[in-house]
Backbone as CSV, one residue per row, in Angstrom:
resi,resn,N_x,N_y,N_z,CA_x,CA_y,CA_z,C_x,C_y,C_z
1,MET,105.261,-23.633,137.087,105.304,-24.274,135.775,105.009,-25.768,135.936
2,ASN,103.979,-26.244,135.277,103.594,-27.648,135.401,104.309,-28.479,134.336
3,ARG,105.609,-28.571,134.463,106.444,-29.274,133.487,107.493,-30.099,134.212
4,THR,107.913,-31.189,133.567,109.019,-31.990,134.087,110.305,-31.541,133.409
5,ILE,111.310,-31.254,134.216,112.593,-30.788,133.718,113.601,-31.925,133.858
6,GLY,114.207,-32.329,132.736,115.145,-33.440,132.749,116.561,-32.996,132.417
7,PHE,117.523,-33.666,133.022,118.933,-33.413,132.739,119.618,-34.734,132.417
8,ILE,120.253,-34.794,131.267,121.119,-35.927,130.946,122.543,-35.419,131.053
9,GLY,123.247,-35.915,132.058,124.551,-35.393,132.428,124.409,-34.550,133.674
10,CYS,125.304,-34.770,134.639,125.149,-34.069,135.923,126.488,-33.505,136.393
11,GLY,127.158,-32.772,135.495,128.399,-32.103,135.840,128.140,-30.748,136.467
12,ASN,129.163,-29.883,136.442,129.064,-28.598,137.142,127.960,-27.701,136.607
13,ILE,127.825,-27.614,135.276,126.807,-26.710,134.735,125.399,-27.235,135.049
14,ALA,125.211,-28.567,134.983,123.907,-29.136,135.341,123.585,-28.855,136.807
15,LYS,124.578,-29.006,137.669,124.359,-28.739,139.092,123.966,-27.280,139.322
16,SER,124.618,-26.373,138.588,124.281,-24.955,138.718,122.850,-24.694,138.290
17,LEU,122.448,-25.300,137.159,121.092,-25.102,136.655,120.057,-25.705,137.600
18,ILE,120.336,-26.901,138.087,119.412,-27.552,139.019,119.264,-26.706,140.281
19,ALA,120.391,-26.214,140.794,120.348,-25.370,141.996,119.497,-24.127,141.755
20,GLY,119.706,-23.482,140.607,118.940,-22.279,140.294,117.465,-22.541,140.154
21,ILE,117.127,-23.616,139.466,115.714,-23.966,139.251,115.015,-24.257,140.577
22,ILE,115.675,-25.045,141.425,115.057,-25.426,142.698,114.929,-24.220,143.621
23,LYS,116.000,-23.402,143.705,115.966,-22.239,144.596,114.921,-21.216,144.169
24,SER,114.694,-21.114,142.866,113.726,-20.133,142.361,112.290,-20.554,142.638
25,GLY,112.058,-21.868,142.792,110.708,-22.361,143.021,109.846,-22.425,141.777
26,VAL,110.467,-22.302,140.597,109.691,-22.318,139.350,109.025,-23.670,139.132
27,VAL,109.663,-24.736,139.629,109.040,-26.059,139.641,109.303,-26.702,141.001
28,GLU,108.553,-27.737,141.307,108.778,-28.482,142.543,109.936,-29.459,142.362
29,ARG,110.514,-29.878,143.461,111.653,-30.791,143.414,111.322,-32.079,142.668
30,ASN,110.080,-32.561,142.861,109.701,-33.823,142.223,109.438,-33.688,140.730
31,GLN,109.586,-32.465,140.194,109.431,-32.252,138.755,110.773,-32.232,138.029
32,VAL,111.847,-32.468,138.761,113.186,-32.465,138.172,113.780,-33.865,138.275
33,ILE,114.335,-34.334,137.163,114.971,-35.647,137.120,116.296,-35.518,136.386
34,ALA,117.317,-36.217,136.893,118.647,-36.149,136.279,119.246,-37.541,136.159
35,SER,120.008,-37.738,135.081,120.732,-38.993,134.898,122.207,-38.696,134.708
36,ASN,123.034,-39.694,135.030,124.477,-39.564,134.857,125.069,-40.967,134.833
37,ARG,126.221,-41.107,134.180,126.859,-42.426,134.119,127.373,-42.863,135.482
38,SER,127.951,-41.915,136.231,128.461,-42.250,137.560,127.507,-41.729,138.623
39,THR,127.499,-42.388,139.762,126.500,-42.071,140.784,126.878,-40.963,141.772
40,PRO,128.164,-40.672,142.042,128.456,-39.646,143.055,127.801,-38.292,142.790
41,SER,127.841,-37.819,141.541,127.207,-36.532,141.218,125.700,-36.593,141.425
42,LEU,125.111,-37.729,141.040,123.667,-37.898,141.218,123.291,-37.895,142.695
43,GLN,124.070,-38.592,143.483,123.782,-38.646,144.923,123.906,-37.266,145.558
44,GLU,124.861,-36.481,145.040,125.049,-35.125,145.562,123.820,-34.255,145.316
45,VAL,123.293,-34.268,144.079,122.121,-33.422,143.798,120.864,-33.972,144.461
46,GLU,120.794,-35.287,144.628,119.642,-35.868,145.331,119.636,-35.405,146.790
47,GLU,120.814,-35.443,147.418,120.910,-35.051,148.824,120.668,-33.552,149.005
48,GLN,121.213,-32.740,148.088,121.106,-31.288,148.233,119.739,-30.744,147.841
49,TYR,119.142,-31.332,146.786,117.938,-30.722,146.223,116.720,-31.634,146.203
50,GLY,116.883,-32.899,146.541,115.743,-33.796,146.647,115.082,-34.133,145.330
51,ILE,115.834,-34.068,144.215,115.266,-34.387,142.906,115.338,-35.883,142.644
52,GLU,114.654,-36.317,141.600,114.700,-37.718,141.191,115.982,-37.971,140.409
53,ILE,116.621,-39.112,140.651,117.851,-39.441,139.937,117.764,-40.844,139.333
54,THR,118.567,-41.064,138.299,118.613,-42.358,137.635,119.905,-42.444,136.828
55,THR,120.329,-43.655,136.513,121.467,-43.837,135.598,120.972,-44.165,134.196
56,ASN,119.656,-44.107,133.993,119.034,-44.473,132.723,118.628,-43.219,131.948
57,ASN,119.361,-42.912,130.888,119.057,-41.718,130.087,117.684,-41.791,129.432
58,ILE,117.285,-42.978,129.023,116.002,-43.143,128.347,114.842,-42.793,129.287
59,GLU,114.979,-43.137,130.548,113.945,-42.806,131.536,113.747,-41.294,131.619
60,VAL,114.843,-40.538,131.597,114.762,-39.079,131.627,114.100,-38.558,130.352
61,ALA,114.533,-39.093,129.210,113.988,-38.649,127.920,112.479,-38.872,127.837
62,LYS,111.995,-39.962,128.376,110.564,-40.277,128.324,109.735,-39.333,129.193
63,LYS,110.329,-38.826,130.275,109.569,-38.020,131.234,109.636,-36.519,130.971
64,ALA,110.712,-36.059,130.358,111.003,-34.619,130.339,110.186,-33.844,129.314
65,ASP,109.611,-32.721,129.749,109.010,-31.750,128.831,110.081,-30.784,128.329
66,PHE,111.033,-30.482,129.213,112.217,-29.716,128.852,113.420,-30.581,129.186
67,LEU,114.189,-30.930,128.151,115.286,-31.877,128.327,116.621,-31.182,128.078
68,PHE,117.407,-31.028,129.129,118.733,-30.432,129.026,119.760,-31.519,128.718
69,LEU,120.507,-31.336,127.631,121.621,-32.235,127.334,122.882,-31.579,127.884
70,THR,123.231,-31.952,129.101,124.355,-31.329,129.797,125.534,-32.289,129.892
71,VAL,125.738,-33.057,128.818,126.931,-33.894,128.685,127.958,-33.118,127.856
72,THR,129.181,-33.631,127.803,130.208,-32.979,127.003,129.925,-33.183,125.517
73,SER,130.484,-32.309,124.716,130.213,-32.319,123.273,130.518,-33.667,122.634
74,ASP,131.586,-34.322,123.086,131.972,-35.595,122.466,131.013,-36.742,122.802
75,SER,130.066,-36.487,123.709,129.072,-37.509,124.060,127.723,-37.291,123.395
76,TYR,127.544,-36.151,122.731,126.237,-35.795,122.178,125.711,-36.837,121.196
77,GLU,126.533,-37.240,120.251,126.057,-38.154,119.221,125.563,-39.461,119.830
78,ALA,126.349,-40.037,120.753,125.966,-41.300,121.379,124.694,-41.152,122.207
79,VAL,124.586,-40.061,122.959,123.405,-39.845,123.801,122.159,-39.663,122.938
80,ILE,122.258,-38.881,121.880,121.089,-38.652,121.017,120.668,-39.940,120.322
81,ASN,121.622,-40.723,119.874,121.283,-42.023,119.271,120.546,-42.920,120.263
82,GLU,120.918,-42.791,121.527,120.297,-43.605,122.578,118.869,-43.155,122.875
83,ILE,118.605,-41.854,122.863,117.321,-41.348,123.374,116.347,-40.875,122.303
84,LYS,116.783,-40.748,121.055,115.960,-40.027,120.074,114.596,-40.659,119.812
85,GLU,114.467,-41.939,120.028,113.163,-42.582,119.846,112.310,-42.526,121.097
86,SER,112.867,-41.988,122.183,112.159,-41.982,123.467,111.688,-40.610,123.916
87,VAL,112.189,-39.540,123.278,111.789,-38.192,123.711,110.314,-37.953,123.398
88,GLN,109.678,-37.171,124.252,108.280,-36.830,124.025,108.144,-36.011,122.743
89,PRO,107.040,-36.199,121.996,106.867,-35.492,120.710,106.964,-33.979,120.823
90,ASN,106.484,-33.409,121.932,106.502,-31.951,122.088,107.588,-31.459,123.028
91,ALA,108.525,-32.320,123.363,109.600,-31.926,124.274,110.484,-30.849,123.641
92,VAL,110.927,-29.932,124.472,111.909,-28.933,124.060,113.272,-29.425,124.542
93,ILE,114.176,-29.613,123.602,115.490,-30.156,123.924,116.501,-29.020,123.921
94,ILE,117.217,-28.886,125.022,118.106,-27.740,125.220,119.555,-28.197,125.148
95,LEU,120.263,-27.672,124.140,121.659,-28.013,123.900,122.535,-27.039,124.664
96,VAL,123.373,-27.551,125.559,124.162,-26.673,126.421,125.648,-26.688,126.080
97,ALA,126.155,-27.777,125.522,127.596,-27.904,125.292,128.095,-26.926,124.235
98,ALA,129.268,-26.379,124.457,129.909,-25.503,123.474,130.169,-26.298,122.196
99,GLY,129.951,-25.649,121.058,130.230,-26.300,119.781,129.102,-27.136,119.230
100,GLU,127.995,-27.251,119.970,126.879,-28.069,119.499,125.824,-27.180,118.841
101,SER,125.828,-27.158,117.518,124.909,-26.294,116.781,123.535,-26.932,116.657
102,ILE,122.556,-26.098,116.371,121.200,-26.591,116.145,121.171,-27.495,114.921
103,GLN,121.769,-27.053,113.833,121.729,-27.836,112.592,122.363,-29.203,112.752
104,LYS,123.501,-29.269,113.400,124.190,-30.545,113.610,123.293,-31.528,114.361
105,ASN,122.582,-31.028,115.363,121.767,-31.918,116.185,120.404,-32.210,115.579
106,GLU,119.914,-31.346,114.694,118.727,-31.706,113.897,119.048,-32.926,113.041
107,HIS,120.218,-32.964,112.469,120.624,-34.114,111.657,120.722,-35.374,112.500
108,ARG,121.201,-35.229,113.718,121.338,-36.397,114.596,119.977,-36.980,114.983
109,PHE,119.009,-36.105,115.237,117.677,-36.604,115.586,116.949,-37.143,114.356
110,ALA,117.282,-36.596,113.185,116.731,-37.070,111.898,115.201,-37.055,111.868
111,LYS,114.610,-36.093,112.563,113.157,-35.895,112.533,112.879,-34.507,113.112
112,PRO,111.697,-33.953,112.852,111.392,-32.636,113.425,111.443,-32.679,114.953
113,VAL,112.219,-31.820,115.545,112.368,-31.776,116.995,112.626,-30.332,117.414
114,LYS,112.079,-29.961,118.556,112.232,-28.597,119.059,113.584,-28.465,119.760
115,LEU,114.463,-27.636,119.180,115.799,-27.481,119.739,116.056,-26.036,120.166
116,VAL,116.653,-25.909,121.331,117.106,-24.616,121.842,118.591,-24.739,122.115
117,LYS,119.369,-23.847,121.539,120.785,-23.760,121.871,120.914,-22.755,122.997
118,ALA,121.535,-23.152,124.106,121.630,-22.281,125.275,123.050,-22.237,125.810
119,MET,123.465,-21.072,126.241,124.746,-20.931,126.913,124.532,-20.188,128.228
120,PRO,124.298,-20.945,129.315,124.156,-20.337,130.640,125.541,-20.186,131.285
121,ASN,125.585,-19.596,132.463,126.842,-19.565,133.206,126.612,-20.008,134.646
122,THR,127.695,-20.260,135.361,127.567,-20.876,136.690,126.871,-20.012,137.743
123,PRO,126.837,-18.662,137.637,126.063,-17.906,138.637,124.565,-18.196,138.648
124,THR,124.090,-19.045,137.730,122.708,-19.529,137.856,122.476,-20.159,139.222
125,MET,123.563,-20.697,139.809,123.453,-21.368,141.106,122.928,-20.436,142.188
126,VAL,123.184,-19.135,142.035,122.719,-18.157,143.033,121.695,-17.203,142.427
127,ASN,121.025,-17.672,141.379,119.955,-16.915,140.712,120.433,-15.585,140.115
128,GLU,121.692,-15.549,139.697,122.239,-14.349,139.054,122.930,-14.719,137.744
129,GLY,122.413,-15.731,137.055,123.012,-16.142,135.802,122.605,-15.266,134.640
130,VAL,123.289,-15.457,133.529,122.864,-14.862,132.267,122.993,-15.940,131.205
131,THR,121.957,-16.071,130.378,121.908,-17.135,129.383,121.544,-16.560,128.031
132,GLY,122.311,-16.928,127.029,121.942,-16.630,125.655,121.254,-17.835,125.057
133,ILE,120.138,-17.639,124.349,119.441,-18.755,123.714,119.141,-18.438,122.250
134,ALA,119.162,-19.499,121.439,118.723,-19.445,120.044,117.840,-20.663,119.822
135,VAL,116.870,-20.561,118.918,115.896,-21.642,118.739,115.764,-22.007,117.264
136,ASN,115.273,-23.232,117.020,114.997,-23.613,115.631,113.533,-23.332,115.279
137,GLN,113.158,-23.665,114.027,111.843,-23.279,113.515,110.691,-24.054,114.152
138,PHE,110.976,-25.129,114.847,109.914,-25.935,115.434,109.507,-25.451,116.832
139,VAL,110.288,-24.551,117.398,109.960,-23.987,118.712,108.887,-22.913,118.528
140,THR,107.729,-23.123,119.142,106.615,-22.184,119.003,106.813,-20.984,119.927
141,GLU,105.979,-19.966,119.745,106.031,-18.792,120.618,105.778,-19.191,122.073
142,SER,104.840,-20.121,122.242,104.543,-20.594,123.593,105.741,-21.329,124.190
143,ASP,106.386,-22.180,123.383,107.589,-22.881,123.837,108.670,-21.883,124.238
144,LEU,108.839,-20.857,123.402,109.878,-19.860,123.654,109.613,-19.115,124.955
145,GLU,108.359,-18.751,125.193,108.030,-18.030,126.421,108.288,-18.891,127.653
146,GLU,107.931,-20.181,127.554,108.184,-21.079,128.686,109.678,-21.286,128.896
147,THR,110.418,-21.403,127.789,111.869,-21.578,127.887,112.506,-20.361,128.530
148,LYS,112.096,-19.177,128.084,112.635,-17.943,128.666,112.266,-17.842,130.143
149,SER,111.044,-18.223,130.476,110.604,-18.182,131.864,111.459,-19.100,132.740
150,LEU,111.811,-20.255,132.186,112.636,-21.210,132.918,114.008,-20.609,133.212
151,PHE,114.633,-20.014,132.190,115.953,-19.427,132.386,115.891,-18.157,133.238
152,GLU,114.803,-17.406,133.101,114.662,-16.183,133.895,114.461,-16.487,135.375
153,SER,114.121,-17.718,135.681,113.932,-18.082,137.088,115.250,-18.069,137.849
154,PHE,116.371,-18.115,137.142,117.665,-18.067,137.831,118.615,-17.036,137.212
155,GLY,118.050,-16.001,136.619,118.895,-14.934,136.096,118.257,-14.239,134.907
156,ARG,119.088,-13.676,134.054,118.629,-12.978,132.856,118.795,-13.883,131.649
157,VAL,117.974,-13.628,130.619,118.064,-14.400,129.377,117.959,-13.436,128.205
158,GLU,118.771,-13.701,127.187,118.750,-12.899,125.978,118.598,-13.827,124.775
159,LEU,117.625,-13.520,123.918,117.458,-14.256,122.669,118.443,-13.685,121.661
160,VAL,119.311,-14.531,121.112,120.339,-14.072,120.186,120.311,-14.920,118.919
161,ASP,120.881,-14.401,117.857,121.091,-15.196,116.660,122.140,-16.255,116.969
162,GLU,121.931,-17.454,116.462,122.860,-18.542,116.788,124.295,-18.217,116.368
163,SER,124.463,-17.382,115.359,125.805,-17.019,114.908,126.601,-16.283,115.977
164,LEU,125.914,-15.737,116.995,126.580,-15.017,118.078,126.850,-15.895,119.301
165,MET,126.529,-17.184,119.212,126.624,-18.021,120.400,128.059,-18.187,120.901
166,ASP,129.040,-18.163,119.996,130.433,-18.231,120.449,130.807,-16.987,121.243
167,VAL,130.231,-15.839,120.867,130.473,-14.600,121.618,129.802,-14.690,122.987
168,VAL,128.611,-15.272,123.030,127.919,-15.483,124.305,128.768,-16.357,125.224
169,THR,129.402,-17.381,124.643,130.273,-18.261,125.427,131.351,-17.461,126.139
170,ALA,131.943,-16.505,125.422,133.029,-15.711,125.998,132.543,-14.698,127.017
171,VAL,131.562,-13.872,126.599,131.169,-12.732,127.426,130.212,-13.127,128.550
172,GLY,129.570,-14.291,128.422,128.667,-14.759,129.466,129.166,-16.020,130.155
173,GLY,129.425,-17.067,129.355,129.769,-18.362,129.931,131.120,-18.409,130.622
174,SER,132.142,-17.857,129.982,133.499,-17.932,130.523,133.872,-16.761,131.410
175,SER,133.224,-15.629,131.232,133.655,-14.404,131.904,133.616,-14.443,133.432
176,PRO,132.773,-15.273,134.076,132.910,-15.343,135.531,134.332,-15.709,135.976
177,ALA,135.022,-16.542,135.196,136.400,-16.881,135.547,137.291,-15.650,135.502
178,PHE,137.085,-14.789,134.483,137.873,-13.554,134.400,137.574,-12.668,135.607
179,THR,136.295,-12.619,135.967,135.867,-11.759,137.070,136.444,-12.237,138.397
180,TYR,136.489,-13.572,138.593,137.084,-14.101,139.823,138.561,-13.736,139.907
181,MET,139.239,-13.733,138.761,140.650,-13.328,138.743,140.793,-11.869,139.174
182,PHE,139.904,-11.001,138.685,139.938,-9.586,139.058,139.673,-9.420,140.552
183,ILE,138.666,-10.124,141.065,138.333,-10.035,142.490,139.513,-10.504,143.340
184,GLU,140.133,-11.605,142.925,141.268,-12.132,143.678,142.437,-11.146,143.687
185,ALA,142.711,-10.542,142.516,143.802,-9.565,142.428,143.496,-8.326,143.269
186,LEU,142.241,-7.864,143.223,141.844,-6.701,144.015,142.028,-6.988,145.503
187,ALA,141.622,-8.189,145.916,141.784,-8.570,147.321,143.260,-8.709,147.690
188,ASP,144.061,-9.244,146.781,145.501,-9.348,147.046,146.109,-7.980,147.333
189,GLY,145.663,-6.988,146.539,146.158,-5.636,146.775,145.795,-5.136,148.158
190,ALA,144.579,-5.427,148.610,144.144,-5.009,149.943,144.935,-5.737,151.028
191,VAL,145.179,-7.028,150.817,145.947,-7.822,151.783,147.372,-7.270,151.907
192,MET,147.922,-6.821,150.789,149.278,-6.271,150.782,149.397,-5.077,151.729
193,TYR,148.265,-4.372,151.920,148.274,-3.220,152.810,147.615,-3.510,154.157
194,GLY,147.522,-4.806,154.516,147.169,-5.172,155.876,145.754,-5.635,156.127
195,MET,144.878,-5.623,155.113,143.506,-6.074,155.351,143.465,-7.594,155.429
196,PRO,142.738,-8.168,156.397,142.595,-9.633,156.443,141.969,-10.153,155.150
197,ARG,142.456,-11.297,154.677,142.042,-11.792,153.367,140.535,-12.021,153.273
198,LYS,139.937,-12.595,154.275,138.497,-12.853,154.230,137.723,-11.555,154.051
199,GLN,138.135,-10.529,154.759,137.469,-9.228,154.668,137.744,-8.585,153.300
200,ALA,138.949,-8.770,152.789,139.307,-8.226,151.474,138.433,-8.830,150.380
201,TYR,138.164,-10.117,150.471,137.297,-10.765,149.485,135.879,-10.195,149.540
202,VAL,135.394,-9.901,150.738,134.049,-9.327,150.871,133.992,-7.956,150.200
203,PHE,134.967,-7.102,150.489,134.985,-5.771,149.878,135.070,-5.867,148.357
204,ALA,135.971,-6.717,147.863,136.192,-6.817,146.423,134.966,-7.389,145.712
205,ALA,134.422,-8.477,146.236,133.291,-9.131,145.582,132.040,-8.265,145.626
206,GLN,131.782,-7.638,146.764,130.585,-6.794,146.872,130.705,-5.559,145.987
207,ALA,131.904,-5.019,145.842,132.097,-3.873,144.960,131.785,-4.235,143.513
208,VAL,132.227,-5.428,143.087,131.944,-5.883,141.724,130.446,-6.127,141.545
209,LEU,129.834,-6.795,142.517,128.393,-7.059,142.449,127.605,-5.752,142.388
210,GLY,127.951,-4.815,143.254,127.225,-3.550,143.298,127.396,-2.728,142.034
211,ALA,128.612,-2.710,141.500,128.871,-1.952,140.274,128.075,-2.517,139.102
212,ALA,128.052,-3.851,138.991,127.302,-4.491,137.903,125.810,-4.223,138.035
213,LYS,125.297,-4.334,139.256,123.864,-4.097,139.484,123.502,-2.652,139.195
214,MET,124.373,-1.725,139.573,124.111,-0.310,139.336,124.014,-0.018,137.842
215,MET,124.902,-0.616,137.051,124.880,-0.396,135.612,123.611,-0.968,134.988
216,LEU,123.236,-2.194,135.382,122.058,-2.843,134.806,120.767,-2.122,135.189
217,GLU,120.688,-1.650,136.410,119.434,-1.067,136.891,119.270,0.402,136.515
218,THR,120.383,1.102,136.269,120.275,2.515,135.893,120.327,2.715,134.378
219,ASN,120.866,1.707,133.666,121.082,1.821,132.212,122.025,2.972,131.848
220,ILE,122.840,3.378,132.789,123.846,4.405,132.514,125.066,3.731,131.893
221,HIS,125.656,4.368,130.888,126.824,3.819,130.199,127.955,3.587,131.207
222,PRO,128.656,2.456,131.108,129.718,2.173,132.083,130.800,3.245,132.126
223,ALA,131.098,3.879,130.983,132.101,4.953,130.986,131.640,6.127,131.840
224,GLU,130.342,6.440,131.776,129.796,7.545,132.568,129.839,7.212,134.060
225,LEU,129.513,5.954,134.379,129.581,5.542,135.783,131.018,5.582,136.283
226,LYS,131.940,5.159,135.440,133.361,5.225,135.805,133.790,6.660,136.066
227,ASP,133.393,7.549,135.160,133.772,8.961,135.307,133.217,9.560,136.603
228,SER,132.046,9.090,137.020,131.418,9.654,138.221,132.199,9.328,139.495
229,VAL,133.050,8.302,139.429,133.864,7.919,140.592,135.222,8.622,140.569
230,CYS,135.603,9.135,139.404,136.947,9.695,139.221,136.968,11.204,139.477
231,SER,137.232,11.584,140.723,137.359,13.003,141.054,138.663,13.554,140.468
232,PRO,138.666,14.799,140.047,139.887,15.405,139.505,141.047,15.343,140.504
233,GLY,142.167,14.798,140.039,143.347,14.695,140.888,143.218,13.704,142.021
234,GLY,142.203,12.837,141.981,141.943,11.923,143.090,142.615,10.560,142.948
235,THR,142.292,9.703,143.898,142.911,8.371,143.946,142.407,7.469,142.824
236,THR,141.110,7.576,142.510,140.533,6.663,141.522,141.113,6.888,140.136
237,ILE,141.221,8.144,139.709,141.748,8.413,138.373,143.210,8.009,138.274
238,GLU,143.932,8.084,139.397,145.323,7.619,139.417,145.368,6.117,139.137
239,SER,144.463,5.371,139.760,144.400,3.919,139.544,143.939,3.581,138.131
240,VAL,142.943,4.329,137.632,142.448,4.098,136.275,143.573,4.312,135.264
241,ALA,144.353,5.362,135.467,145.472,5.629,134.562,146.472,4.478,134.565
242,ARG,146.732,3.913,135.741,147.675,2.792,135.823,147.109,1.537,135.143
243,LEU,145.816,1.303,135.312,145.189,0.159,134.636,145.267,0.322,133.118
244,GLU,145.054,1.536,132.632,145.176,1.802,131.201,146.619,1.579,130.743
245,GLU,147.562,2.034,131.551,148.981,1.880,131.232,149.371,0.409,131.129
246,ARG,148.795,-0.412,132.007,149.125,-1.841,132.036,148.258,-2.672,131.082
247,GLY,147.359,-2.021,130.353,146.626,-2.713,129.293,145.459,-3.560,129.738
248,LEU,144.747,-3.115,130.769,143.599,-3.896,131.242,142.578,-4.135,130.132
249,ARG,142.181,-3.079,129.440,141.147,-3.217,128.412,141.591,-4.161,127.301
250,SER,142.816,-3.950,126.798,143.278,-4.784,125.682,143.429,-6.239,126.112
251,ALA,143.813,-6.476,127.374,143.939,-7.848,127.873,142.579,-8.540,127.906
252,VAL,141.547,-7.813,128.343,140.195,-8.386,128.396,139.677,-8.653,126.992
253,ILE,139.889,-7.707,126.082,139.448,-7.901,124.695,140.151,-9.113,124.076
254,GLU,141.442,-9.261,124.347,142.185,-10.420,123.844,141.653,-11.722,124.434
255,ALA,141.245,-11.682,125.708,140.667,-12.872,126.339,139.389,-13.298,125.629
256,VAL,138.542,-12.315,125.276,137.315,-12.617,124.522,137.672,-13.170,123.149
257,LYS,138.661,-12.569,122.499,139.062,-12.978,121.146,139.510,-14.438,121.119
258,VAL,140.412,-14.836,122.027,140.914,-16.216,122.003,139.823,-17.192,122.410
259,ASN,138.900,-16.739,123.264,137.781,-17.587,123.678,136.887,-17.914,122.495
260,VAL,136.519,-16.878,121.727,135.660,-17.083,120.562,136.363,-17.959,119.534
261,GLU,137.640,-17.720,119.300,138.388,-18.514,118.321,138.485,-19.972,118.752
262,LYS,138.664,-20.210,120.034,138.706,-21.589,120.546,137.362,-22.266,120.388
263,ALA,136.276,-21.539,120.664,134.927,-22.103,120.504,134.678,-22.489,119.053
264,LYS,135.135,-21.658,118.130,134.962,-21.969,116.706,135.735,-23.213,116.311
265,GLN,136.916,-23.409,116.921,137.709,-24.614,116.641,136.986,-25.872,117.120
266,ILE,136.303,-25.751,118.273,135.640,-26.923,118.856,134.576,-27.483,117.929
267,HIS,133.790,-26.584,117.297,132.731,-27.081,116.424,133.100,-27.006,114.956
268,GLY,134.359,-26.675,114.667,134.842,-26.710,113.286,134.199,-25.701,112.391
């Protein structure tokens, strides 16, 4: 892709995206530029990935064909006021912060601008991310294809209605944290019965990775895949029954529910 990719803000999500983009090879290192108020994060990505860095947001805005706003929501208004006269006319601006709607930021730019609302997750760092995107009316088909190609370079991408973006936040953006909790608990159970912790983490994490990949690649319903592991009177169905008894499903559904409700509170 012969495009310059810019990042304003260099926190954890920006680092994940930069890592994914560079590892995928979709662009060269010298095609990525990032800015941040403090220098330690910038120095870290410069050392790890060899990208261009600066503390000047306007410099990034002037260069970027795809501009990621990876600052916190409370900084959006100030950053947009700073850069809105400097962005390239055909730049695609990607809103990453939770609670930042397309309409709100169209008003901030106060002129026609190509906006993409995106919710990626941290596994982009290892090219296994999933991102939900929504676009405004100024994003052309060509822009959309390039945007999807960019996100597909480090995982999967789904075009969704913006009204579902809070759900994307829960089921895509936040859910790795839930999954890490499950992996840790699974490993704890193995450790309780004598398995070394490092080895327990490998078994637990690889089992989760393999199960997810099997579902995505076979398109078999997860209930059917679950049933295929549960032999009559066997160990697996005994464990499944206990998980049902302890409310695993309802706990996960409640986690999604409070996540979506919190996201709605953030953007009012």
